[in-house]
N, C-alpha and C positions, 0 to 999 in steps of 0.2 A: 523799655527793654531793648528795642531794636536800635535806638540811638546809642545806648551804652555799648552794644556789640559793634556798631560802626566805629565808635571812638576807639575801642580796643583794637580793632583791625588797623586803623590808621596809625595808632601809636606804635604797635609792634606786630606787623603782619606775620612775621615768622612764628611767633608764639601763638597767634590766633590760628594759623594753619595747623600747628602741632596740637592745639587743643581740639580743633574740629576732627583731626585724625583720631585722637584718643577716644573722643565721644563716638565716632563712627565705628571704630573697632569694638568698643564696649557694647554698642547696640547690636552689632552683628553677632557677637558671642552670646549676648543675653537672649536673643531671639532665635538662636540656632535650634531647630526642631529635633534636638537630640532625643533618642529613644523611640522616634517614629520609624516605622518600617522602611519608608522610602529613603529617609536620610541615612539611616544606618547601612542600608544596602548600597547607597551611593558612595559612602566612605569606603566600603569594602571593594566596590568596583574600581575606585580610584587606586587603591593599593594593588589590586590584581593587574590593572593596566600598566602601572608603573613598574611592577615586578616583571611583567612580560616584556616590556620595552627594554628594560635593562638587560635581560637575558638574551634577547633576540637581536638587538640592533646596536648596542653601545660599543661592544668590543670589536666586532667584525666590521662595523660600518663607520662609527664616529671616530674612533681612535686613529685609524690610518688616515682618515680625512683631515684630522687635526695636524698630522705630520705633513700632509701635502700643503695645507694652508700656511703652516709655519715656514716650510721650505720656499713657498712663493715669495714671502716677505723678505727672504734673505738672498735667494739665488737668482731671481729674475730681475734683470736690469730695468729699473723704473724709467730711466731716460729713453731706452729703446722702445718701450711700450708707449710712453707718452708721445713720442715722435709721430706715431701712426694716428694719434687722435687730434693732432694739432690742426690749425686752420689751413696750413699748407698742404695737408694730405687730401687726396681725392675723397669725395664723399662716400663712394662705395667701400673704399678701403677703411675709412674712419668708422663708418657705421658697422661694417662687418667685424672689424677688430673689437670695437666696443661691445657688440652684442655677444660674440663668442667668448670674450674674456670672462664673462660672468660664470661660465661653466667651471672655472678653476678657483673661484672665490668662495669664501665661506662667511658671508656677512649678512646681517639682517637689514631691514629697511632703515634703521637708524645708524648702524655702523658704517654703511656705505656713504653717508652724507659728507663726512670730512674728505673722503677720496673724491667725491663728486665736486665739492666746493673747490678743492685744490686744483683739479685739472681744468675746471671752468675758469677760475680766476687767473690761472697761468696761461690761458690762451686757447684752450680747446674749443672747438665749435660747439654751438648749442646742441645741434643734432647728435653729435658724437657723445657729448657729455650726458645728454638725456638717455641715449641708448645704454650707456654705461650705468647710469643711475637705476634704470629699470632692470637690466640684466644681472647686476651684481647680486641682489638678494633673490631674484626670481628663478635663476637657472644654474645656481652653483652645483657642482658635481655631487655634493652630499644630498641635496634636495632631490635631484634626478634619481639617484640610486635608491634612496629611501622610499620615494614615491612609487617607483616601479616595484620594489620589493613588497611594500605593505599594501598598497592600493591596487596593484596589478600592473603588468607591463603596458597594457593599452593606455591607461590613464597616465602612466609615467612618460610614455612616448608623446602622447598628446600634449602634456605639459611642457616637455622640452621643446618640441617643434613650435608650439604656440608662443612660448616665451621668447625664443630667438626671433621669431617673426614679429612679435610685438615690439621688441627692442628696435629692430630695423625700421619698421613702419612708423612707430611713434616718433623715433628720432628724425626720420625723413620729414614727417608732417610738421614737427616743430621747426625744423630748418626752413621749410618752405614758407610757413606762416611768418617767421621772423627773419627772413633772408635779408631784407634791406637793413634792418637793425644790426644783424650780424656782420654784414658787409661793412657798415660804418664802424663797428667795433674793431674789426680786423684792420681796417684802414688806419684807425687811430693808434694802432699798435698796443692796445690794452692787452695785458697778459704777456708774460715772457714766453719765449720759445722753449722747446723742450731740448735740453742738452743731454746727450747720452753720457751717463756716468761710467760707462764701460762695464764689462763683465769679465770675471776671472776665468770663466769656463767658456769654451766654444759653444755656439748656439746648438749644434747637433748633439753635443754631450748633455747640455742642460735639458734639451727637449726629450732625449732618451731617458734621462733621470726621472722626469715627471711622468712620462708615458708608462714606465715600469711601475711606479707607485700607483698611478690611476688604474692600471691593469690589475694590480693586486686587489685594489679596492673593489673594482667591478666584478671580477671573477669570484672573489670570496663571498660576495653577496648575490651571486647568480641564483635566482629562485626558480623553483619548478613552475612550469606553465604547460597549457594544453597546446603544445606545438612540438612536432618531432625534432625539428632542428634545435629548438630551444632546449628540449630535454636531452638531446645528444650532447650539447655543450655542458648541461648541468651534470651529466654523468661523469664528466672529466674535469669539473671545476677545480677540485683540489689539486689534481696533477698539474693543471695549468697554473694555478696559484703558486704551487711549489716551484715550478720552473721560472716563473717571473721573480719570485723571491730570491732564487739562486742567482739569476741574472742581476738583480739589484745589488746583492752582496758583492758579486764580482765587480760591478761597476764602482762601488764604493772603494774597493781596494785599488783598482787600476786608475780611475780618473779622479777620485777624491783623496787618494793617498792615505786611506785608512790602514792601520796596521793589520797584517794578515792574521796573526794569532788570535787576537780578541774577536775578530770577525768569524774565524773558524769555530771558536768556542761557542759563540752565540748561535751559529748555524747548527752546531752539533746538538746543543740543548733544545733548539726548536725542532730538529728532526726527531730526537728522542721523545719529546712531548707528543709529536704527531703520531709516532709509532705506538707509544704506550697508551695514549688516550685518543684513538681515532674518532671516537664519537664526541669528543670535546675539543674541536679545533680552536676554541677560544683560548685555551691554555697556551698553545703554540703561538698564537697571535700576540698574546700579552707578553710572552717572553721575548719575542722578536722586537716588539715596540719598545719595551723597557731597555733591551740591549742596545738598540740603535740610539735611543735618547741618552743613555749613559755614556756611550762612546762619543756622541756629539758634544755632550757637556764637558768631557775630558779634553776636547780639542778646542783651542782658542779660536781657530778660524771657523769652527762649526757650532760654537756654543750658542750663538744667536738663534740658530735653528731650533734648538731645544727650548729656548726662552720664548720665542714666538709661538711655538706649538702649545706651550703651557699657557700662554696668554689667551689663545683661542679656547683652550679647554676650560679654564676657569671662568671665562666670559660666557660661554654657551651652555655648559653642562648644568649649572644651577637653574638657569631659566628654562632649559629644556625639561628638567625633572619637574619643575613647578608646572610648566605647561601641560605635560602629560598627566600629572595628578589632577589638575583642574579639569582637563578634558574628560577624564574618567569619572570625576565627581559629578560633573554636569550632565554628561551624555552616556556614561557607562561604556562597556565594551560592545562590540558588534553582537547583537542578539540579547543584550542585557541593558536595562534602563538605569540611568542615573537620576539626578534631581529633576531634569527636564523630561517630561513625558514624551515618548516618541511621536504621539499624534500631534503634538505642537509643532515638531519639526516637519512632519509630513504636511501639515496644513500650510506652513510658510514656504518650504522649499522641497516639498515631497514629490514634485513632478518636474518635467522638463519644459514647463511653460515659460514664456517670456517674463512674466511677473516674478516667478520663482528665481529665475536667473538674474534679474535685475536686483532683487533683494539680496541674493548671495554676493553679487559684485559690490554693492554699496556697503553692506556690512563688513565684507572683507577689506574694503578700502580704508575703513575707519578703525578696524581692530588692529592691535599690535601683535604680530607674530615674531617671536625670536626665531633664529634659524632652526628649521625643521619642526617647530611645534605645530605648524599648520597641518602636518601629515597626520598625527594622531587625532587632531581635532576633526579633520575631514573624515578620517576613518570612523570616528564615533558618530558623526552626522550621517554618513552612509549607512551605518548600522541602525540608525534611528529612522531611516526612510528617506534621506535626501536623494534627489535625482542626480544622475551622473553629470548632466549639463551644468546645474548649479555648483556641483562639486568642482568641476574644472574651472568655472568662473571664479570661485573662491580661491583656488590655487593660483590663478593667474593675477588676480587683483590683490589678494591679501598680503603675501610676503613683500611685495614691492611698495606698498603704500601703508601708511598708518597716520593717525592724527598727529603725533609728534613729528613724524617724517614730513608731513605737509607744512607744518609750522616752520621747520628749519629750511626747507626748500624755498619758502617765500622770502626768507631773509637773503637768499643767494641770488635768485633770478626774478624776484618780484611777485606781486599778487596775481597779476594777469597770467603770466607764463605758468605759474603754479596751478592756477585753476584750469587752464587749457590742458596741461599735462595730466592732472588727476582725472579730468573729464574724458580724455582719450583712453586712459587705462580702464576706467569703468565701462565705457562704451564698447571697447574692443573685447574686454573680458565677457561682457554680456552677449555680444554677437557670437563670439567663438563658442562660449558655453552652450548657447541656444542651438547653434548648428550641430555641435558635437552630440548634444543630448537627443536631437530629433532625427539626425540623418547619418550618424556614424554606425 
C-alpha cells in the first residue's frame, strides 16, 4: 500500500496533495465533537469575539489605516526613501530610517518579503534591509494603536519601543557579522543605486498629509486609562479628531486640488451624522471614508489611492476575521474558555519565567500572524493566564517571523544569514519579554 501511495505521489503530486487535503478535512469534520458542552461553547465564544472585534475596532481603527497604507503606496516617492537605505548612506541614517519606516506600513511577515528582496537586491546594505524586514510587520501604525487600545497602553508602548530597538540592534548586529562580505558586495557594484523618481508634492505637504491622517487614526482610538493626562486627552478626543478632519479636508482642497463643493457636501453629511448620532461615531467615520474614496476614484490622478486602499482591505480583512474567529474558538474571550483549557496555557506560559518566555518566543516565531491577528490571539492568551512577559515576547517575535517567511528569506540571503536573523529575533524577544515581565 505504501508503495502504491509513493507511486501516486511521484506521478501526480498535485492530485496527491489535493486528495490528502480532502481526507484531512473530512476527518476533521467527522471527528468534530459537536454537541459537547466545551465545543458548542467554544463556537459561541468565537462568534462573540468576532462580533465584538467588528463593532469596536474595524471601522474606527482598520478602515482609516487602510487609507493611510494606500496613500503611502501612491504619494510617497520610493526613490527618495530607498536612497536613505542604500550602501552610500551612513549606517545610523540607514538603520534609523529602516526601523522607523515600519510604523507607516501595514504588512505581515510574508507581505514584506517582496519589498525586502527588492531593496536588498537593488543594493541596500544588509543591516538596513534586515531592519526594514523586521520593522515592516512588527511596528506598523495599525499594530501599535490596536495593541495599545486592546491590550493596554503599557503593553502597546513596550511593543513599539521594543520593536524599534530590535530593528536597529538586529540590523546593526547583522551588519557587523557580515561586514566583510557586505563590503565586497558593495565594491563589486551588485545592486543598482536608488534613483529618485520625483514627487509631485513638496515634502512638507506630503508629510502634513500623512500626519493629519495618522492623527485622526490615533485620536479616534484614544482609549480610557488610569492616568489624569491620558484621561484629559480622552475627554477631548472627538473634538481633536473633528479638528484634524477639518484640516485634512482643507488640505485636500488647497493642495490636492479637490473640488470644493463635493468636499463640503461630504463634510456636511459627516457633521450631521456626528450631531444626530453622537453615541455612534462609526457612522460619521464610514461616511467620511466612503466620501473620500468616491472622490478619489472619480479623479484620475488619485484613483490609484482608492485602488491601493482596496487592495489592502481585501488582503487583510478576510484573514483578520478568520484569525479572530479561530482565536475565540481556541481560547475564548478574556474570562471565558474556548477549546483549550486555561490551565494548559497557564502551565506553558502562565508565569514570567525564562522557560515560559522562551516557549512564547519560539512558538511565535513559527506561527503565521496576518496583520493584527496577533492582538486578539494574545488577548485570548492573557485572558487564559499568560504572563505579560511571554505576551510581549510573542508580540515581538510573532508578527515579524513565520515558517513561510523563513523559507522565503533563505532564498534571498541564504541559509546561514536566515538562521542568524531568526536566532537574533528569538533571543532578543526572550530577553526583552523576561525583563519586562519581571522588572517592569
